C-alpha positions as CSV (number, residue, x, y, z in Angstrom):
1,M,-8.6,-12.8,-73.6
2,R,-9.8,-15.5,-71.0
3,R,-6.8,-14.8,-69.0
4,L,-7.7,-11.2,-68.9
5,L,-11.5,-11.8,-68.2
6,Y,-10.1,-14.0,-65.2
7,L,-7.8,-11.4,-63.8
8,L,-10.7,-8.8,-64.0
9,L,-12.7,-11.1,-62.1
10,L,-10.1,-11.9,-59.5
11,A,-9.6,-8.2,-59.0
12,A,-13.1,-7.4,-58.4
13,C,-13.7,-10.1,-55.9
14,S,-10.6,-9.4,-53.8
15,S,-10.8,-5.7,-53.8
16,D,-12.1,-4.2,-50.3
17,P,-15.8,-3.2,-50.4
18,A,-16.6,0.7,-50.4
19,P,-16.4,2.2,-47.0
20,P,-19.9,2.9,-45.3
21,P,-21.3,6.0,-46.1
22,P,-21.0,8.6,-43.2
23,V,-23.3,8.2,-40.2
24,D,-25.7,11.3,-39.7
25,D,-25.3,11.7,-36.0
26,G,-28.1,14.3,-35.8
27,G,-26.0,17.2,-36.1
28,D,-24.5,17.3,-32.5
29,E,-21.9,19.9,-33.8
30,P,-22.9,23.5,-32.9
31,T,-23.7,25.4,-36.0
32,V,-23.5,29.0,-34.3
33,S,-20.3,30.1,-32.9
34,F,-20.4,32.6,-30.3
35,A,-17.2,34.5,-31.2
36,L,-18.1,34.6,-35.1
37,D,-21.7,34.8,-35.0
38,I,-22.9,36.3,-31.7
39,Q,-20.4,38.5,-30.2
40,P,-20.1,40.7,-33.4
41,V,-24.1,41.4,-33.2
42,L,-23.6,42.1,-29.4
43,T,-20.7,44.5,-30.0
44,Q,-22.5,46.3,-32.9
45,D,-25.9,46.7,-31.3
46,C,-25.6,46.4,-27.7
47,I,-22.3,47.1,-26.2
48,I,-22.9,50.9,-26.2
49,C,-25.3,50.6,-23.4
50,H,-24.3,47.2,-22.0
51,G,-20.6,47.8,-22.0
52,G,-19.7,46.8,-18.4
53,A,-20.6,49.9,-16.7
54,G,-22.8,48.2,-14.2
55,G,-25.9,46.1,-15.2
56,L,-25.5,43.6,-17.9
57,S,-22.3,43.7,-19.7
58,V,-22.1,42.2,-23.4
59,D,-18.5,42.7,-23.4
60,D,-17.6,39.1,-23.5
61,Y,-19.2,35.8,-22.7
62,A,-18.4,35.6,-19.3
63,G,-20.6,39.1,-18.8
64,L,-23.4,38.0,-20.8
65,M,-23.6,34.6,-19.2
66,A,-23.4,36.5,-15.6
67,G,-26.5,38.5,-16.6
68,G,-27.5,41.6,-15.0
69,T,-28.9,43.2,-12.1
70,S,-32.4,41.5,-13.1
71,G,-30.6,38.2,-13.1
72,P,-29.6,35.9,-16.0
73,V,-30.3,36.8,-19.6
74,V,-29.6,33.6,-21.3
75,V,-30.9,30.0,-20.4
76,A,-28.6,27.7,-22.0
77,G,-30.7,25.4,-24.2
78,D,-33.9,27.1,-23.9
79,P,-34.4,30.2,-25.9
80,D,-38.2,30.4,-24.9
81,Q,-36.9,31.2,-21.2
82,S,-33.9,33.6,-22.1
83,R,-34.8,37.2,-21.3
84,I,-32.7,38.4,-24.0
85,I,-34.9,37.1,-26.7
86,D,-37.9,38.5,-25.2
87,R,-36.3,42.0,-25.1
88,L,-34.8,41.5,-28.5
89,E,-38.3,40.4,-30.0
90,G,-40.2,43.1,-28.1
91,T,-42.3,40.7,-26.1
92,V,-41.6,42.0,-23.0
93,P,-40.6,45.8,-22.8
94,P,-38.4,47.6,-23.2
95,T,-37.7,46.4,-26.7
96,M,-34.0,46.1,-27.3
97,P,-31.7,47.6,-28.3
98,L,-33.2,50.7,-26.8
99,N,-33.6,53.9,-29.1
100,A,-32.0,52.1,-31.9
101,P,-33.2,50.0,-35.0
102,P,-34.1,46.3,-33.8
103,L,-32.0,43.4,-35.0
104,T,-33.0,41.7,-38.1
105,T,-35.0,38.5,-37.7
106,A,-31.8,36.7,-39.0
107,E,-29.8,37.9,-36.3
108,I,-32.7,37.0,-33.6
109,D,-32.8,33.6,-35.0
110,R,-29.0,33.0,-34.8
111,I,-29.0,33.9,-31.2
112,K,-32.0,31.6,-30.6
113,Q,-30.2,28.9,-32.3
114,W,-27.1,29.5,-30.2
115,I,-28.9,29.4,-27.0
116,L,-30.6,26.3,-28.1
117,E,-27.3,24.6,-29.0
118,G,-26.1,25.2,-25.4
119,A,-25.2,28.8,-25.6
120,L,-21.5,27.6,-25.7
121,N,-18.3,29.8,-25.4
122,N,-17.2,28.6,-29.0
């Protein structure tokens, strides 16, 4: 019995300590994907008017980031300065999508988050 107790004590003292818990890096990884979250909304609700025939094109990332005849619509990292948000929320007329139901609050929030995360082509 003493021998068993000694072996258990020896095993407990000689084992490697538990690994440290993961470090919270503050969430540096983007949570919104252009390809999975943003492009499908643009394709469904915006491409009918903004499909590359002059002006703003939302066909792809490059077109969206290039902006339209009035300049850029996305300011990476700053949704408050991104004209696309003003138009989607209706704070600057005309409200987009034009002559169609507005995007949901969740869809607009996802676009805002994507812009806040740097408007990456991910």
